[in-house]
C-alpha angles and dihedrals in degrees: 000000000000134000134068139267108192130177128219124200132176090224126008117207115165090204098062132071095261091050092052092048092051093050090049093050092048090054090048095049091045091054089050088058099254127132103246132181137165117232126188142183089219130014113207119240113263096026104139097187107081119241114187121237111265089236088071094060105130112261093197096064114153121240086246092059120096127223117194116200121198106215117201107127139003111289139163089234087072087076091057088055094049092050096048115123093213131076112294126224121182117203107198118208092172128258116242112243105262096230090075090069101041095099096042114032124014096189091055090045093054091044094053091044092051091043094055092043092048097050092090090058089072093060098083096058103023114108095190138004119209121198126189094215139028088243090060094042091054091054091051090050094049088057092053105258101161101210119037124168128188116235108171117217112269122239109231102207093174090063092051096046095062132106118302124217106265096204092058092046090053093043100048108015102058107055100072093238121145106254115205111195137196123175120196138093115289098259135144094242090055087061098213085165088067089053089053089053090054093045090053092063094038091055095039100043108025118011115021092180095048121133131218121203122191111189121190143084117289100224097153102063096189092053091050089050089051091052093049090050089051091051090056094043091056094043093233122176130202097026112153120196102186103184115208114348138198121248087256093054092046092054092050093051089052092050094052095047123111097183137012114216120191119179096162115147098205126037129154090199115328108220096192088070090064090042090055091051088053091054092046094243115152110244129216114183143170117244102243133131112335095343098104089048092049092048090048093198097317129119121010119311117204122208097187137026112237106155097205094048092047090049091050088048090052092051090048092053091054093046100042111073093185094052089047091051091050092050094050091048090056091048092050090051090053091045092051088050091055094045090055092056109104102221098181094050093047090049090053090050091051091051099038097108091049106049128056 
């Protein structure tokens, strides 16, 4: 088989969900017999798997070639996608509503604003749009994309099965404290400040020695400063803000967690929910964006944010063995359902009219 199926990203980071997906897709396309490379406007520091600079994207692509563009924020590389002579496939990971960043980061606010406004500019040349959730697909259809297919986010079990950082396991997994975990970049839409409010009641009323672990890169410095001020204002103890972590560190934080709490208000999919299922961590999550769809009836879905009630629920889950068993059973059923999904076969069906 000849031809090429390349991918284009604004930022390639092998430690985040988009990076994982790009690597998985490259492996699939290579197995299918296509030349396949990843091109990126920026490659994150510490990424060991080379992504080529976007400026090296071939300019002599054949009309039979495919270029997949992972859209998640405004970027100049979008113009490279639009001007490609080959067939164009947009993969939409959602763009966070800009207003979340207005108080904290004007640059990100503007980039999200331009990114959302510019999405419709891909419609005239885009042959296919892929969305990893029905939530994202509905947004694309509302903008007028004529052909939208659902391609749920893949669960990469191999990445989750690897070695865990032993120092973290020793430090946080041996003292019998309740470890509450959230995984996701520190960002205003993720609402880590709401997690802090819940943890305040959890620590004051129920578990004085509890620990909160917030895992994820802190790319919005003013929001991180706000969170640290909030921790001091509430007088919280044992709150760990990790910053960006290695895969080994991430596995360790999952393995020491007793509960996963997500109070995010905007999610296009939320991979850490499924990763928590995999590690058998009971999940409590706020019903926003694609979260209900991702949970698929598993875990506990919250329809309101009452910090004291949520703290009481967390304590009840830890104390009620029957409830814990039922929750983990619902999560296992959902995880089994996801594992049965043949991602590669479904991808081939989505692309069937575009590849020979």
